[in-house]
N, C-alpha and C positions, 0 to 999 in steps of 0.2 A: 368333383362333385362343386356345381357352380349354385349358388342361393339367387336370389332377384328380389329387385324392389319395382313396385307397380309404380309408372311415373302418370303423369296427365300426357306426356307424349309418349307413351310405350311402355315398355319390360324393358329396365336397366340390368344388366349381366354383372355379376359381382363374382371377381376372382381370388385369390389372394393377392392382387398386385391393387393399386390404389384404386379408387372410383372419382370422377369428377363428374358432380350434379350437373344435369343440364338446366340451364338458366332458365327461371318462372316454371317451376316446376312444383307438385304435389305428391308428397311420400303417399302410397294408400299402403296398408297392410303392415307388419311389423316382422322383427326378425328376432330368431331365438338364439343365443348366446349362452354357453353355461357360463363364460365370464366372460361382461362387455367389455368391448373394446373402448379405451379411453381417446379420446380428441385432443388434438392440439387446435390453435388460435387458426382460423379458414379451414375446419372441416367441419363436415356434418357427421351427422352418427343416424343410423336407422332407428325408426321406433321400435323400442325394444319388446319383447313378449315373452313370456314361460311357456315350457313346454307344449302347453296344451294350448297356444296361440291367443292367451289373452293378452290384451297392451297391459304392459307395467306401467302404473302411474306413481307421482308422489302426492304422498298426502298432506305435505305444509305443516304448518304449526297444529298442534293437536293437546290434550287434556297431560300429554307426558311433559314432566319439565324438562326435557330433552329437545323436545318438539315446540317449545314457546320461542316468542323473541322479548325478553327481558327487556322493559321499560326502565329509562333512566329519566330523573327526575333531580331538581336544583333540591338541595338541603335546606337553604333559607330564601329569601327575595334575592331575585338576581338579575345582573343586565347582560349574562353570558353562559354558556355551559357548552363544555366540550362533549358530544355525543360519543365519539369515536376519535382518536388520535392519530391514527392512521386511516389508508384507504377502507372504503364499505360503500355500504349502502344505507341509505334513509327510505325508512318506509311512511316518518309521520314524526309531527313534531307540533307540539301547542302551548301556547304561552298565555296567563292569565296576569293581563296587566292590574298593578296592585297599587296603582296610584291614577290622580284624577287628571293625566297629563296624558294625550293621544300620543302613539309612538307607532314602529315598523318592526315586524317580526322578520328577522333577516335567517337566511343559511348560508353558510359562505364553506367554501372547500379548501380548509385551512386545520391544522394538528390543534393549534391555541389560538386564543381569541387577540386580534391585533389590537394596538393601540389606537385610541382614538384619533378618526380622521377618514382620508377616503377609503371605502371598501368597494370589493366586487361581491354581489351576493348571487346566487343561484336562483334565491328564491326570495322573493319579499312580499309580505301582506301587511296593510296596516292592522294595528288593534288600536280600539277605542278607548277612550279614558274609563277605567275598572271596569274594562271589559276583554274577550278571549279571542283569541285566534289560533287558526290551525292550518297547516299545510300538509296535505295528504297526497301519496302517490299511489297510483292505482298499481303501476310497475314500479319497483323500486328503483331512486334514483343512484347511480355510481356516482361516487365522489372520489377521485384519485390522492387526496393527499390527505384529507380529513373533514369531519362533520363539524362545523361550529356553530351554536346557536348565538345570536346578537340580538338584541333590544337596543333599538336606538331612538331618542327623542331629536334626532334631526328631521328636518323638515322633507328630506329624501332618503332613498334606500341606499344610496351611496355614499353618505357619510355614517359614521360611528361617533356617536354623542353620548357618553358615559352618566351618570351622576343624578339624573334627573327622576329617571324611570326605573323601577324594578320590577320585576314579575316571578311566577312558580313556573319554571319551564321542565317540559318534560319532551321524550321522545321516544321513537324505537330505533336503532339502526344496529347492523351487523357488519 
């Protein structure tokens, strides 16, 4: 028995073998499988539906504790915070500058805070003296090594200078 997917270019038949989706197509409709197939890198899966043809969706974070993203925050005034010491996704980070010195909020792809000196931030925003800065991602940002937040009082985002500025730092990462 064949199952099909409708695409912008017509109908593509699925059999027990592999299927390469035509370039620049959009899948319409859905596929019911009692046990949905798993995919590997560079593979696509059909939109899944239940036995009645209703598209299955993910609800994302919800009121259940297992459906939420737990925030992490600094326990005291700090100049850095490791949100995740391994690869992961960053949703948001906020820092409240607790000093009268302007600074930068930077996010690094590192599993630990680096020593003072040159850094390579993946995100950087200024924080006014006694101000607050936030970095939000509409789609979570993927970090391959770790997610470390650094507050620097240097004149650029590319140098970590500590000891002058401290902040309350919080973030959400998985």
